C-alpha positions in Angstrom: 52.3 126.4 77.0 51.8 123.4 74.7 50.5 124.3 71.3 47.6 122.1 70.3 48.0 120.5 66.9 44.9 120.3 64.7 44.4 118.6 61.4 41.5 119.8 59.2 40.3 117.3 56.6 37.8 118.7 54.1 37.5 118.8 50.4 36.2 122.4 50.3 39.3 124.5 49.7 37.7 127.8 50.8 36.5 126.2 54.1 40.0 124.7 54.8 41.8 128.0 54.2 39.3 129.9 56.3 39.4 127.5 59.2 43.2 127.3 59.1 43.4 131.1 59.2 41.0 131.5 62.2 42.5 128.6 64.2 46.0 130.0 63.7 44.8 133.2 65.2 43.7 131.2 68.2 47.3 129.9 68.6 46.6 126.4 67.2 49.2 124.7 65.0 47.1 123.7 62.0 47.6 121.4 58.9 45.0 120.6 56.3 44.2 117.8 53.8 41.6 117.5 51.1 41.6 113.6 50.8 41.7 110.7 53.2 45.0 109.6 51.6 46.6 112.9 52.3 45.1 113.0 55.8 46.7 109.7 56.7 50.0 111.0 55.5 49.6 114.1 57.6 48.7 112.0 60.6 52.0 110.1 60.3 54.2 113.1 59.6 52.4 115.6 61.8 50.7 113.6 64.6 47.8 115.8 65.5 46.1 116.1 68.9 42.7 116.7 67.3 41.3 116.0 63.8 38.4 117.9 62.3 37.1 115.4 59.8 34.5 115.9 57.1 32.1 113.0 56.7 32.1 113.4 52.9 35.5 113.1 51.1 36.2 112.5 47.4 38.2 109.3 47.8 36.8 107.7 51.0 34.0 108.2 53.5 35.0 109.9 56.7 33.5 107.0 58.6 36.1 104.7 56.9 38.9 107.1 57.6 38.1 107.4 61.3 39.2 103.9 62.3 42.4 104.2 60.3 43.3 107.3 62.3 42.4 105.6 65.6 44.5 102.5 64.5 47.5 104.7 64.0 47.2 106.5 67.4 44.1 105.8 69.6 44.9 109.0 71.6 44.0 111.2 68.7 40.6 112.8 69.2 38.4 113.2 66.1 35.6 115.7 65.7 33.3 115.0 62.7 32.2 117.8 60.4 28.7 117.3 58.9 25.9 119.1 57.1 22.4 119.3 58.6 21.1 116.3 56.7 23.9 114.0 58.0 23.4 114.3 61.8 22.4 110.6 62.1 25.7 109.7 60.4 27.6 112.0 62.7 26.0 110.2 65.8 27.0 106.9 64.2 30.6 108.2 63.9 30.6 108.9 67.7 29.6 105.4 68.3 32.6 104.4 66.2 35.1 106.4 68.3 34.7 110.0 67.3 34.8 112.5 70.2 31.9 114.7 68.9 30.5 116.4 65.8 30.0 119.9 64.4 27.3 121.0 62.0 28.6 123.2 59.2 28.8 126.2 59.2 29.9 126.1 62.8 30.6 129.0 65.0 34.3 129.6 65.8 33.6 129.9 69.5 31.9 126.5 69.5 34.7 124.9 67.4 37.3 126.4 69.8 35.5 125.0 72.9 35.1 121.6 71.4 38.7 121.3 70.3 39.8 122.3 73.8 37.6 119.7 75.4 38.8 117.0 73.0 42.4 118.0 73.8 41.7 117.8 77.5 40.2 114.3 77.0 43.3 113.2 75.1 45.6 114.6 77.8 43.6 112.9 80.6 43.8 109.5 78.8 47.6 109.8 78.5 47.9 110.9 82.2 45.8 107.9 83.2 47.9 105.6 81.1 51.1 107.0 82.6 49.7 106.6 86.2 48.9 103.0 85.5 52.4 102.4 84.3 53.8 104.0 87.4 51.6 102.0 89.7 52.7 98.8 87.8 56.3 100.0 88.0 56.1 100.4 91.8 54.2 97.1 92.3 57.1 95.3 90.6 59.5 96.5 93.3 61.3 98.6 90.7 63.1 101.1 92.9 66.7 102.1 92.7 68.4 101.9 96.1 72.0 102.8 96.4 74.6 104.6 98.6 77.7 103.6 96.7 79.7 106.3 95.0 79.8 104.8 91.5 76.1 104.2 91.5 75.4 107.8 92.7 77.6 109.1 89.9 75.7 107.0 87.4 72.3 108.2 88.6 73.5 111.8 88.5 74.5 111.3 84.9 71.1 109.7 84.1 69.3 112.8 85.4 71.5 115.1 83.1 70.9 112.9 80.0 67.2 112.2 80.5 66.1 115.6 79.5 67.7 115.2 76.0 66.5 113.0 73.2 69.7 111.1 72.7 70.0 107.4 72.1 71.3 105.6 75.2 73.1 102.2 75.6 73.0 100.6 79.0 75.6 97.8 79.6 75.7 95.6 82.7 75.4 92.0 83.8 72.0 90.3 84.1 70.2 91.4 87.2 72.0 94.7 87.7 69.0 96.8 87.0 69.3 97.9 83.3 65.5 98.2 82.9 65.2 100.3 86.1 67.7 102.8 84.6 65.8 102.8 81.3 62.5 103.5 83.1 64.2 106.3 85.2 65.4 107.9 81.9 61.9 107.8 80.6 60.3 109.2 83.8 62.7 112.1 83.8 62.3 112.9 80.1 59.9 115.2 78.3 58.4 112.0 76.8 57.1 110.8 80.2 53.5 111.4 79.3 53.8 108.8 76.5 54.3 105.1 76.8 57.4 103.2 77.9 57.5 100.1 75.8 59.9 97.1 76.1 61.0 94.6 73.5 63.2 91.7 74.5 65.4 90.8 71.5 66.7 87.6 73.1 63.2 86.0 73.5 62.0 86.3 69.9 63.2 84.8 66.6 64.2 87.2 63.8 60.8 86.9 62.0 58.8 87.3 65.1 61.0 90.2 66.3 60.5 92.1 63.0 56.8 91.7 63.2 56.7 92.6 66.9 58.8 95.7 66.4 57.5 97.1 63.0 54.1 95.4 62.9 52.7 93.7 59.8 50.0 94.0 57.2 47.2 91.5 56.7 48.4 88.6 54.6 52.1 89.6 54.9 53.0 86.0 55.7 51.3 82.7 56.6 49.3 83.3 59.8 49.0 87.1 59.4 45.2 87.1 59.4 44.9 90.8 60.3 46.8 94.0 60.7 49.2 94.1 63.6 50.5 97.3 65.1 54.2 97.1 66.1 55.8 98.2 69.3 57.2 101.3 67.5 53.6 102.4 67.0 52.7 101.6 70.5 55.7 103.7 71.8 54.8 106.6 69.5 56.2 109.9 71.1 57.4 107.8 74.0 60.4 105.5 74.8 61.2 102.1 73.3 63.5 100.0 75.5 65.3 97.5 73.4 66.6 94.9 75.8 69.4 92.5 74.9 70.1 94.4 71.7 73.2 92.3 71.2 70.9 89.4 70.2 69.7 91.1 67.1 70.3 89.0 63.9 72.4 90.6 61.2 69.4 91.3 58.9 67.5 92.9 61.8 70.6 95.0 62.7 70.5 96.5 59.3 66.7 97.3 59.4 67.0 98.6 63.0 69.9 100.9 62.0 67.9 102.3 59.0 65.0 103.1 61.4 67.4 104.9 63.7 69.0 106.9 60.9 65.9 107.9 59.0 63.3 107.7 61.9 61.1 105.9 59.4 60.0 102.3 58.9 57.5 100.0 57.1 55.3 97.3 58.5 56.2 93.8 57.3 54.4 93.3 54.0 53.6 97.0 53.8 54.6 99.8 51.4 53.6 102.9 53.4 56.5 104.7 55.2 55.7 105.4 58.8 57.2 107.9 61.2 59.2 106.5 64.2 58.8 109.3 66.8 60.4 107.4 69.7 63.5 107.6 71.9 65.6 104.5 71.8 67.2 103.2 75.0 69.0 99.9 74.4 70.6 97.5 76.8 72.9 94.5 76.7 74.6 92.1 79.1 77.4 91.5 76.6 80.4 93.6 75.6 79.2 95.0 72.3 82.6 96.4 71.3 84.0 92.8 71.6 81.1 91.6 69.4 82.0 94.3 66.9 85.6 93.1 66.8 84.4 89.6 66.1 82.1 90.8 63.3 79.1 89.6 65.3 77.6 93.1 65.6 77.5 95.9 63.1 80.1 98.7 63.8 77.8 101.4 62.4 74.9 100.3 64.6 77.1 100.1 67.7 78.3 103.7 67.1 74.7 104.8 66.5 73.5 103.2 69.7 76.4 104.3 71.9 75.9 108.0 71.7 75.7 107.9 75.5 76.8 104.7 77.4 75.9 103.8 81.0 77.8 101.0 82.6 76.1 99.5 85.6 78.6 98.0 88.1 77.8 94.5 89.4 76.6 94.1 93.0 79.9 92.6 94.0 81.6 95.9 93.2 79.2 97.9 95.3 78.9 95.9 98.5 77.9 99.0 100.4 74.5 98.7 98.7 73.8 95.1 99.9 72.5 96.0 103.5 70.4 98.8 102.0 68.9 96.6 99.3 68.3 93.7 101.7 66.4 96.0 104.1 64.5 97.5 101.2 63.4 94.0 99.9 62.5 93.0 103.4 60.2 96.0 103.7 58.5 95.0 100.4 57.6 91.6 101.9 55.6 93.2 104.7 51.9 92.6 104.2 52.4 89.1 102.7 54.5 87.9 105.7 55.0 89.1 109.2 57.8 91.7 109.7 61.3 90.1 109.6 64.8 91.4 110.2 68.3 90.1 109.4 70.6 88.9 112.1 74.2 90.3 112.0 75.6 87.0 110.9 73.0 86.7 108.1 73.8 90.2 106.9 77.5 89.3 107.0 76.9 86.3 104.8 75.0 88.4 102.4 77.8 90.9 102.2 80.4 88.2 101.6 78.5 86.4 98.8 79.7 87.1 95.2 76.1 87.5 93.8 76.5 86.2 90.2 72.8 87.1 89.7 73.3 90.6 91.1 70.4 92.6 92.6 67.8 90.2 91.1 69.4 87.3 92.9 69.5 89.2 96.2 65.8 90.1 96.0 64.9 86.5 95.4 67.0 85.3 98.3 65.5 87.9 100.7 61.9 87.1 99.6 62.4 83.4 100.0 64.1 83.8 103.4 61.3 86.1 104.6 58.7 83.5 103.5 60.4 80.4 104.9 62.1 81.6 108.1 60.2 80.5 111.2 61.0 83.3 113.5 61.1 87.1 113.1 64.9 87.1 112.7 66.4 85.7 109.5 69.5 83.6 110.3 72.2 82.4 108.0 70.5 79.0 107.5 67.4 80.8 106.3 69.4 82.1 103.3 69.6 78.6 101.8 68.9 79.8 98.3 72.5 81.0 98.4 75.2 78.7 97.0 77.0 76.9 99.8 79.2 79.2 101.9 81.8 76.5 101.7 82.8 77.8 98.3 83.5 81.2 99.8 85.5 79.5 102.6 87.7 77.7 100.1 88.4 80.9 98.2 89.4 82.6 101.4 91.8 79.8 102.4 93.6 79.7 99.0 93.8 83.5 98.4 96.9 85.0 99.9 95.2 88.2 100.7 92.3 86.5 102.5 94.0 84.2 104.9 92.1 83.7 108.2 92.9 82.5 111.7 92.2 79.0 113.0 89.6 80.6 115.3 87.8 82.2 112.4 88.0 79.0 110.4 86.4 77.1 113.3 83.7 79.7 113.6 82.9 79.6 109.9 82.8 75.8 109.8 80.4 75.7 112.8 78.1 78.2 111.0 78.3 76.2 107.8 77.2 72.9 109.5 74.5 74.9 111.3 73.3 76.2 108.0 73.2 72.6 106.5 71.1 71.6 109.6 68.8 74.5 109.0 69.5 76.1 112.3 69.0 72.9 114.5 71.7 73.5 117.1 71.5 70.0 118.7 71.9 68.2 115.4 74.8 70.5 114.4 76.5 69.9 117.8 76.2 66.2 117.3 77.8 66.2 113.9 80.6 68.6 115.1 81.1 66.6 118.3 80.9 69.7 120.5 78.8 71.1 123.3 75.7 72.9 122.0 76.8 75.8 124.2 79.8 76.3 122.0 77.4 76.9 119.0 75.5 79.3 121.1 78.6 81.3 122.0 79.7 81.2 118.3 76.5 82.8 117.2 76.8 85.4 119.9 80.4 86.1 118.9 81.7 85.2 122.3 84.3 82.5 121.3 
């Protein structure tokens, strides 16, 4: 059973000690603080589920501390502690984001019940957030489909590693599904109730990336008109997916390594040290070991990231997956277009293609073909987003181990011309100087 963490913030030492003792008896994990400054430090080092916050503190009003706690982690529920004469202020605090209030001296049974309800609300909010993420995840077609041996071995390893908190490095060409693997790790991990947050290192400059990752204080630089919470804060207790980590500038590599080593960081322009309670999953489409050899990537950061390495094979090395993926993407188009299916020749062309864009390219080709094909059967000429099959033909002619017969060459050329004519058999027959019946027999595999 999860132990609920409670932070008691009150300047009355006797009250703090008494409440801590009684709540400990009720199996709560309790910390205390007598000032707002110490309370914020406890929030960062001991992220509580529920805070019992006195309205009157020696260094700051509880109403001022409340938004600071919510800024750090909006999921933390705050119960205000007040005297009889400050009930109006307590109600005001609820309007500012507090869960409820207790009038001192409060009955322990009442306090216990309110803490439990506050914790249930926090849990429900997190579950709703996770559900929304899963729905968004599914709506983006992010499903791993595979029957190839090397991918099955990879997915088995993912399941074994996901339950740990180890840093993971995912390597693979663009479009192979690195983000899908990262999301799978998160869903199978103990952190799956917390956010999965992505940062794309390749799309941001060094200064923007630092602010995006660590956040910044108001006035930290020109244009910093307010406090910005970084993605590390957003991913608190969850998973941070660092995509294209090989694009990190040298200075950012040093700061990122320090965060990994100490699990601490500072906002840009800030002095307060913050706790980085996140699991790091990094990805790259480059060979980081080669970048290390060329002094383009820090060796110590590479070793720190590559505790566990997953190498996703390109689609051309797992051709058994192409028919499965093609059918999967076709099913996803149903609802937006009428049901379609691939002809044997179209499927053969898909399996022969080299797929430089990997699974992402295949999905785009299938979606485009399903949208633009006129009939319910997708033919080779409907796959016109593919590079010309003539390139494949040339490679097959010049490679000693792919020599083909004259009959096969004739069949392939007829299909190539037919593709260029977008399936118009009479036009193709006119260009080829043959009877249209020959094209028909070619398509049916009878010649």
